C-alpha positions in Angstrom: -31.0 -29.4 33.4 -30.4 -25.9 32.2 -27.7 -25.1 29.7 -26.0 -21.7 30.1 -23.3 -20.6 27.7 -22.2 -17.0 28.2 -19.9 -15.4 25.7 -18.4 -12.0 26.0 -18.4 -9.6 23.1 -15.1 -8.2 24.3 -12.2 -9.9 22.8 -9.8 -11.9 24.9 -6.5 -10.0 25.5 -4.4 -12.1 23.1 -6.9 -11.8 20.3 -7.4 -8.1 20.9 -3.7 -7.3 20.8 -3.1 -9.5 17.7 -6.0 -7.7 16.0 -4.5 -4.3 16.9 -1.0 -5.5 15.7 -2.3 -6.8 12.4 -4.4 -3.6 11.9 -1.4 -1.4 12.7 1.0 -3.4 10.4 -1.5 -3.2 7.5 -2.2 0.5 8.0 1.4 1.5 8.6 2.9 -0.4 5.6 0.1 0.7 3.3 0.3 4.4 4.3 4.1 4.4 4.1 4.1 2.8 0.7 1.5 5.3 -0.5 3.6 8.2 0.8 6.9 6.9 -0.7 5.4 5.8 -4.0 2.6 8.4 -4.8 3.3 11.5 -2.7 7.1 11.7 -2.6 7.7 9.6 -5.7 11.1 8.6 -4.5 11.2 5.3 -6.4 13.0 3.3 -3.7 12.2 -0.1 -5.4 13.6 -2.3 -2.6 11.9 -0.3 0.1 8.6 -0.3 -1.8 8.8 -4.0 -2.5 9.5 -4.8 1.2 6.6 -2.6 2.2 4.2 -4.3 -0.2 5.4 -7.7 1.0 4.8 -6.6 4.6 1.4 -5.2 3.7 0.4 -8.4 1.9 1.5 -10.7 4.8 -0.2 -8.5 7.4 -3.4 -8.3 5.3 -3.5 -12.1 5.1 -3.1 -12.3 8.9 -5.8 -9.7 9.3 -8.2 -11.7 7.1 -7.7 -14.7 9.3 -8.2 -12.6 12.5 -11.4 -11.0 11.1 -12.6 -14.5 10.2 -12.1 -15.4 13.8 -14.2 -12.4 14.9 -17.2 -13.4 12.9 -18.5 -16.4 14.9 -18.6 -14.7 18.3 -17.8 -11.0 18.4 -19.7 -10.0 15.3 -22.6 -12.5 15.7 -23.2 -11.7 19.4 -22.9 -8.0 18.8 -25.5 -8.3 16.0 -27.8 -10.3 18.2 -27.8 -7.7 21.0 -27.6 -4.8 18.6 -24.5 -3.3 20.0 -22.2 -1.0 17.9 -24.0 -2.0 14.7 -23.5 1.0 12.5 -19.7 1.3 13.1 -19.3 -2.5 13.0 -21.1 -2.7 9.6 -19.0 0.1 8.3 -15.8 -1.5 9.6 -16.7 -4.9 8.0 -17.8 -3.2 4.8 -14.5 -1.3 4.5 -12.4 -4.4 5.3 -14.4 -6.4 2.7 -13.8 -3.6 0.1 -10.1 -3.6 0.9 -9.9 -7.4 0.7 -11.7 -7.4 -2.6 -9.6 -4.6 -4.2 -6.4 -6.1 -2.8 -7.2 -9.3 -4.6 -8.0 -7.4 -7.8 -4.8 -5.5 -7.5 -2.9 -8.8 -7.4 -5.0 -10.9 -9.8 -7.0 -8.4 -11.8 -6.4 -7.1 -15.2 -4.4 -4.1 -16.2 -7.4 -2.2 -17.6 -8.9 -1.9 -14.1 -5.6 -1.4 -12.1 -5.7 2.4 -11.7 -9.3 2.5 -10.6 -8.9 -0.4 -8.2 -5.7 1.0 -6.8 -7.3 4.4 -6.0 -10.4 2.7 -4.5 -8.1 0.6 -2.4 -6.1 3.6 -1.2 -9.3 5.5 -0.4 -10.7 2.5 1.4 -7.5 2.3 3.4 -7.8 5.9 4.5 -11.4 5.3 5.5 -10.4 2.2 7.4 -7.7 4.1 9.3 -10.5 6.5 10.5 -13.5 4.1 11.0 -11.9 1.1 12.7 -10.4 3.0 15.6 -13.8 4.8 15.9 -15.5 1.4 16.1 -13.1 0.3 18.9 -13.5 3.6 20.8 -17.3 3.6 20.5 -17.4 0.0 21.8 -15.2 0.7 24.7 -17.1 3.9 25.6 -20.5 2.1 25.4 -19.1 -0.8 27.6 -17.9 1.7 30.2 -21.2 3.6 30.3 -23.4 0.5 30.2 -24.8 -1.1 33.4 -25.8 -4.1 31.3 -23.2 -6.9 31.3 -21.5 -7.5 27.9 -22.6 -11.1 27.6 -25.3 -12.9 25.8 -26.4 -16.5 25.8 -25.6 -18.6 22.8 -29.1 -20.0 22.9 -30.9 -16.6 22.9 -32.7 -14.7 25.6 -34.3 -17.8 27.2 -32.4 -20.7 28.5 -33.5 -24.0 27.0 -33.9 -27.2 28.9 -32.1 -30.3 27.7 
């Protein structure tokens, strides 16, 4: 008996759109807070608080979603070496943002300014690199004649 388990690297529609929504909510709330707080310095305390709350909740949801991408999407893409550079950059930037976000919330005051600017810079990089990762993956899938699937057991099917 031959065991075949095919998994697609492409995300199912619901997972893809929930990922896009969480990414958009994190990016939009973070950029809007940065504009209001640092660029315009309007000092709208209630609006800033609500934006930070939205940003934190969306970031927590995004961490859960990215955790869900690791077992299939990331692992299978790594195995067939598809979109590695942009994927590694995207995961690295998201890891940096998660770490600096935790330090902003739980870290000491002596690091706060440095961590804050690293987080803002990482967010700007993420807004550029994650859409690029998505675009490159879609472009490569459209150009590729190879199906976007890999067996969970490797290149050879094993007998049970």
